N, C-alpha and C positions, 0 to 999 in steps of 0.2 A: 731933498735929502732928509728933512725932518720927518716926512711921511713914511719913508722907507724904514727909518730907524724905529718909529713908532710901530709899524707893522711887524718888524722883526722882533721887537720886544713883546708884542702881544702874542705872536706865534710861539715864541720861546716860553712864555708864561702858560699858554694853553697846553703845550706839549708837556711841560713840567707837571701841571695839575693832572693831566691824563695819566702820566707815569706814576704819580703818587696814588691815584685811584686804582690803577692796575696792580700795584704792588701791595695794597692793603688787603690782608686776608679777610675772607668773608666772616660775618659775625658768627655763623654757625661753626666754622672751623676754629675761630678764636675762642668760642665758648666751650668747646669740647676739651676737657682736661686730659692729660697724659696718664695712663695707668701706671701706678707706682708700686702696687702691692697685690696680694691676693686675699680673698676673703671667703670664709665658709658660707655656702648658701644651700639651704635644703631644697631639694627638687619639689617636694610637696610638704605642706604643713603636717606636722605630727610625725614625720619620718625622722629616724635617727641618722640615716645616711645623709651625706652632704657632698657638694661639689666645691671645688676650689675655683673661684672666678676672678679674673683680673679686675682691679678696682683702682680708682684714683683715691685721693684723701676723702672724697665726699660721695662718689657715685660709681656705679658699674658701667655707666655710659661714658666710656673713655676710649682712648686710642693708644696704639703702640706701633712703632715701625722699626725698620732696620737701624741698629745702633743702640736701641733701648736695652738696658741690662738691669733686671730687678725680679722680684718674686711674681709680678704680674706676667712676665714672659714665661716663667716656669709653669704657671697655670695654663697658658696658651699652649706651650709645648707638650704638656701632659695630655691636653685634649687632642692635639695632632697625633701623638704617639698611640693613645689608647682608643680613640673613637673613629679614627680615619686611617685609611691605607694611603696616606699622603706621600706623594713622590717628591723627591728633592731635586728634580731635574733629570735630564737625559742620563747622566752617568752617576747620579748621587744615590740611587737606591731609594728605600722607603724610610720615612721618619719614624724612629722607634724610641723606646725608653732610653737607650744609650745616647740619644741626641739631646736629652733634657739637661740643659746647663744654665738656664736663666739669661742667656745672651741671644738677642734677636739678631742673628746673623743671616747670611745668605741661605743656609739650609732651612731656617725657620721661614724666611720670606718665600722661598720657592715652594715649601710644603703648604703654607697657607694659600698661596696663589693657586696651587693644584686643587685644594679644597674649595676655593672660591669658584673655580670652573664648574664644580658640581652643584654648589649652592645657588649660583647665579648664572645659569647656562646662557641666557639671552642678554646678559648685561656685561659686555666686555670691559666697561669702565670700572667694574667691581673686581676685576682680576688683577689686582695691584700688589698683592702680598702684604697689605697694610691691615692691621687689626683696628677697625673702626666700629662705630655704633651699629651700622647695618650688618656687618659681618658678625659682630658680637651677639646680636639679637637672634641669629639663626644657628650659630655654631653650637655643637653639642659638647658637653663636658662630662667626664666620667664620674661616677659615684664613688665615694670613699666609704668604707665600712669603719665606723668609729671603734668597734670592739677590737679590731686587730690592725687598724690603720692601713688596710690594704685597698688598692684600687680594684673596683669591681668591673664586670663585663658590661654593665648598664651605662648608657650615655643618653643624656637628654639636654635640651636647651635649658638655659638658665631659668626660664619660666616654668620648667617642669614638663614641657610638651616635647613631642617628637622622639 
């Protein structure tokens, strides 16, 4: 009887520790902050034009997902509306300027997922509708003209390429 109880206790402890390990987020995911704002970023040094890029308190290497509501979402939605002909799903139509509301809802998620299909055609795990560091690195953002504060027809990645 004592051996069975000991074996049962060890099995329970092992299962519990495996469960804890499985539930712990990866250090990379835990280290990526959530985007909470937008920041002006010039596509090239010396340009007066700028892009509005999602940013956390400290970095542009941040993430957003469905349920997020802030100015960072507005920057993402502006990119979806002006740089991509993003589809909001089978019956949703295309994501346009009228969809910019700062709320990362189903339309934003579907539009970003549609863009991810073209950005990462061979990587189905990237078609998740989540704005993360890999998507952010290749997503294009529209240029803004500071003289009239209008959005221009030019879109580039945040590093100024593409």
